[in-house]
TORRO-464110 format. One record per residue: residue in one letter; chain; z, y, x of N, C-alpha, C in turn. Coordinates in pm, whole numbers, plus 50000, padded with zeros to 5 digits. Each point is the difference from the previous one (the first is absolute). Layout:
> residu; chaine; nup; nnorth; neast; caup; canorth; caeast; cup; cnorth; ceast
> A; A; Z; Y; X; Z; Y; X; Z; Y; X
...
END
This chain:
> residu; chaine; nup; nnorth; neast; caup; canorth; caeast; cup; cnorth; ceast
> M; A; 68763; 81088; 19275; 50084; 50061; 49932; 50101; 49888; 49931
> H; A; 50138; 50020; 49991; 50040; 49949; 49917; 50132; 50049; 49904
> R; A; 50055; 49943; 49919; 50046; 50101; 49895; 50165; 49934; 49982
> L; A; 50045; 50045; 49953; 50160; 49990; 49975; 50051; 49960; 49846
> L; A; 50017; 49932; 49978; 50048; 49947; 49818; 50131; 49998; 50031
> V; A; 50098; 50067; 49909; 50115; 49951; 49979; 50054; 50005; 49857
> D; A; 50009; 49871; 49974; 50032; 49956; 49834; 49845; 49981; 49949
> G; A; 49914; 50016; 50082; 49900; 49965; 49907; 49918; 50140; 50014
> R; A; 50053; 50106; 50045; 49936; 50145; 49974; 49951; 50026; 50155
> D; A; 49884; 50080; 49978; 49954; 50026; 50155; 50078; 50121; 50046
> V; A; 50033; 50008; 50104; 50108; 50138; 50011; 49943; 50070; 50152
> A; A; 49912; 49935; 50081; 49960; 50047; 50119; 49919; 49925; 50058
> A; A; 49919; 50106; 50103; 49942; 49960; 50117; 50076; 49907; 50082
> L; A; 49964; 49890; 50052; 50071; 49894; 50084; 49936; 49960; 50145
> M; A; 50045; 50043; 50095; 49980; 49960; 50112; 50056; 49874; 50064
> L; A; 49957; 49884; 50024; 50009; 49879; 50031; 50051; 49966; 50188
> A; A; 50135; 50000; 50047; 50021; 49942; 50108; 50014; 49884; 50016
> D; A; 49877; 49934; 50022; 49975; 49864; 50031; 49991; 49916; 50115
> T; A; 49991; 50091; 50122; 49999; 49977; 50132; 50116; 50024; 50101
> W; A; 50035; 49949; 50096; 50045; 50083; 50091; 50026; 50122; 50011
> A; A; 49876; 50054; 50046; 49981; 50155; 50018; 50020; 50100; 49904
> L; A; 49936; 49945; 49877; 50051; 50107; 49873; 50155; 49957; 49955
> R; A; 50037; 49905; 50016; 50162; 50033; 49979; 50090; 50030; 50116
> A; A; 49959; 50005; 50126; 50061; 50058; 50099; 49990; 50146; 50021
> R; A; 49877; 50064; 49921; 50002; 50161; 49995; 50041; 50026; 49866
> G; A; 50014; 49924; 49887; 50060; 50071; 49867; 49951; 50135; 49978
> M; A; 50101; 50056; 49948; 49990; 50136; 49953; 50019; 50103; 50125
> L; A; 50033; 49941; 50098; 50030; 50053; 50120; 49896; 50108; 50085
> G; A; 50042; 50118; 50008; 49879; 50077; 50048; 49895; 50079; 49887
> R; A; 50005; 49989; 49882; 49888; 50003; 49888; 50058; 50139; 49976
> R; A; 49893; 50075; 50021; 50029; 50183; 49944; 50000; 49965; 49829
> R; A; 49915; 49926; 49957; 50010; 49977; 49820; 50029; 49873; 49986
> L; A; 50099; 49960; 49936; 50056; 49855; 50002; 49904; 49934; 49870
> P; A; 49970; 49890; 50017; 49947; 49910; 49868; 50064; 50023; 49877
> E; A; 49943; 49987; 49885; 50106; 49999; 49900; 50083; 49915; 50001
> A; A; 49976; 49813; 50050; 50067; 49911; 50006; 49936; 49924; 50103
> M; A; 50095; 49909; 50070; 49955; 49879; 50129; 50069; 49917; 50003
> W; A; 49920; 49872; 49970; 50059; 49862; 49951; 49969; 49922; 50163
> F; A; 50145; 49957; 50039; 50010; 49956; 50125; 50011; 49836; 49948
> V; A; 49898; 49936; 50063; 49971; 49873; 49967; 50069; 49903; 50100
> D; A; 50070; 49896; 49963; 50082; 49916; 50075; 50124; 50083; 50116
> E; A; 50047; 50117; 49908; 50098; 50077; 50112; 50112; 50021; 49899
> P; A; 50145; 49908; 50004; 50094; 50022; 49911; 50085; 50114; 50032
> S; A; 49995; 50090; 50081; 50086; 50099; 50012; 49938; 50129; 50083
> V; A; 50056; 50117; 50004; 49937; 50106; 50073; 50076; 50088; 50075
> H; A; 49953; 50096; 50063; 50109; 50096; 50093; 49917; 50140; 49999
> G; A; 50077; 50116; 50015; 49959; 50117; 49978; 50001; 50059; 50171
> V; A; 49976; 49924; 50070; 50026; 50053; 50169; 49850; 50084; 50000
> G; A; 50038; 50136; 50049; 49838; 50058; 49998; 49996; 50116; 49921
> M; A; 50042; 49911; 49866; 49977; 50095; 49867; 50048; 50143; 49996
> T; A; 49952; 50110; 49927; 50037; 50086; 49982; 50056; 50051; 49878
> R; A; 49939; 49890; 49906; 50044; 50045; 49834; 50068; 49836; 49974
> S; A; 50037; 50019; 49852; 50047; 49896; 49967; 49920; 49939; 49898
> L; A; 50004; 49873; 49969; 49925; 49925; 49929; 50060; 49886; 49892
> D; A; 49943; 50002; 49847; 50004; 49898; 49959; 49978; 49868; 50037
> V; A; 50094; 49914; 49990; 49968; 49846; 50060; 50022; 49899; 49872
> A; A; 49925; 49904; 49989; 50035; 49899; 49893; 49980; 49850; 50103
> Q; A; 50089; 49931; 49998; 49963; 49849; 50057; 49986; 49939; 49870
> L; A; 49870; 49904; 50041; 49953; 49915; 49885; 49998; 49855; 50035
> D; A; 50002; 49905; 49884; 50003; 49873; 50036; 49840; 49932; 49979
> R; A; 49998; 49883; 50025; 49867; 49956; 50014; 49919; 50053; 49855
> A; A; 50042; 49969; 49855; 49960; 50056; 49880; 49958; 50134; 50004
> G; A; 50048; 50062; 50096; 49994; 50159; 49982; 50121; 50077; 49932
> V; A; 50130; 49934; 49973; 50088; 50028; 49927; 50067; 50072; 50099
> V; A; 50035; 50140; 49946; 50098; 50091; 50089; 50145; 49953; 50023
> V; A; 50045; 49928; 50121; 50137; 49957; 50022; 50081; 50125; 50037
> A; A; 50005; 50079; 50056; 50061; 50113; 50033; 49921; 50147; 50020
> V; A; 50058; 50107; 49970; 49933; 50138; 50014; 50086; 50094; 50078
> H; A; 49961; 50076; 50114; 50072; 50071; 50105; 49897; 50131; 50016
> V; A; 50084; 50097; 50032; 49960; 50116; 50065; 50015; 49996; 50135
> L; A; 49897; 49999; 50064; 50013; 49958; 50174; 49978; 50129; 50063
> R; A; 50133; 50057; 50088; 50005; 50122; 50055; 49920; 49961; 50150
> P; A; 49971; 50148; 50041; 49952; 49962; 50132; 50106; 49949; 50109
> F; A; 49956; 49905; 50067; 50072; 49943; 50097; 50095; 49904; 49956
> G; A; 49994; 49939; 49853; 50079; 49921; 49943; 49910; 49867; 49980
> L; A; 50098; 49919; 49941; 49915; 49847; 49983; 50044; 49942; 49855
> V; A; 49907; 49958; 49962; 50013; 49870; 49880; 50006; 49882; 50090
> V; A; 50110; 49907; 49948; 50000; 49875; 50060; 49984; 49884; 49909
> P; A; 49936; 49919; 50090; 49932; 49874; 49872; 50085; 49958; 49913
> R; A; 49946; 49967; 49867; 50064; 49941; 49899; 49983; 49854; 49916
> A; A; 50088; 49947; 49991; 49936; 49878; 49974; 49890; 49985; 49859
> G; A; 49922; 49918; 50044; 49869; 49987; 49891; 49913; 50121; 50033
> A; A; 50006; 50112; 50101; 49916; 50092; 49984; 49867; 49965; 50129
> V; A; 49896; 49989; 49969; 49896; 49974; 50091; 49940; 50122; 50030
> D; A; 49950; 50123; 49917; 49936; 50112; 50049; 50038; 50114; 49955
> V; A; 49964; 50118; 50025; 50092; 50125; 50006; 49875; 50101; 49917
> L; A; 50032; 50071; 49941; 49910; 50091; 49916; 50082; 50163; 50066
> E; A; 49920; 50063; 50050; 50095; 50155; 50048; 49856; 50078; 49897
> A; A; 50109; 50102; 49987; 49923; 50161; 49906; 50060; 50096; 50056
> P; A; 49935; 50126; 49991; 50094; 50141; 50032; 50111; 49978; 49878
> T; A; 50115; 50086; 50054; 50116; 49995; 49924; 50006; 50046; 49897
> G; A; 50011; 50005; 49878; 50005; 50025; 49845; 49863; 49915; 49927
> S; A; 49943; 49899; 50076; 49887; 49943; 49911; 50060; 49892; 49930
> F; A; 50077; 49924; 50023; 50049; 49896; 49958; 50065; 50044; 49832
> R; A; 50073; 50090; 50041; 50068; 50088; 49853; 49875; 50005; 49892
> R; A; 49870; 50096; 50039; 49920; 50050; 49964; 49931; 49820; 49911
> W; A; 49954; 49946; 50095; 49959; 49867; 49949; 50086; 49883; 49932
> D; A; 50147; 50071; 49975; 50070; 49903; 49946; 50037; 49849; 50068
> L; A; 49999; 50033; 50136; 50005; 49863; 50099; 50160; 49985; 49996
> R; A; 50036; 49858; 49947; 50161; 50003; 50065; 49989; 49812; 50001
> P; A; 50124; 49961; 50068; 49993; 49844; 50000; 49981; 49947; 49852
> G; A; 49945; 49882; 50063; 49921; 49905; 49866; 49873; 50050; 49924
> S; A; 49925; 50129; 50043; 49876; 50039; 49978; 49908; 49861; 50088
> V; A; 49890; 49996; 49962; 49926; 49944; 50057; 49839; 50102; 50030
> V; A; 49966; 49961; 50137; 49917; 50079; 50047; 49865; 49933; 50027
> A; A; 49871; 50080; 50013; 49896; 49891; 50052; 49902; 50083; 50061
> R; A; 49913; 49945; 50073; 49879; 50081; 50056; 49890; 49929; 49953
> V; A; 49878; 50118; 49953; 49895; 49949; 49951; 49910; 50077; 50113
> E; A; 49870; 49965; 50025; 49898; 50070; 50054; 49926; 50034; 49911
> G; A; 49970; 50152; 50031; 49902; 50068; 49913; 50059; 50150; 49984
> T; A; 49939; 50093; 49949; 50020; 50145; 49950; 50120; 50001; 49872
> R; A; 50050; 50119; 49979; 50030; 50030; 49861; 49948; 49981; 49891
> P; A; 50051; 49962; 49901; 49897; 49941; 49879; 49943; 50135; 49946
> G; A; 49896; 50014; 49976; 49936; 50108; 49924; 49981; 50133; 50109
> S; A; 50000; 49944; 50130; 49982; 50112; 50103; 49839; 50023; 50017
> G; A; 49912; 49898; 49972; 49900; 50035; 50001; 49927; 49956; 50112
> D; A; 50071; 49963; 50093; 49977; 49945; 50128; 49923; 49836; 49996
END
């Protein structure tokens, strides 16, 4: 299990898409969307086959948010200079997390602090 940090704050459970198969599936066909999904070595994403919009952030190697988008079904987020990874979450998540261009995101292994797990 991984957790997502935004500017040092623990904000969500994180699914890591770090294989071809996991990146190919992404959030497609999931009844319940993960709180967040980090696509490793994937600078752009598409919404082909999606039925819901998603918040999408393009990240540089240091985890700095280069750009933020709302990906609509059948839409496309094109590669951006400096972006190497993509972070996806259900629409409205980035607003709740105060994630914006310039924010720093990180992934850590473990459970939410204080969860007792």
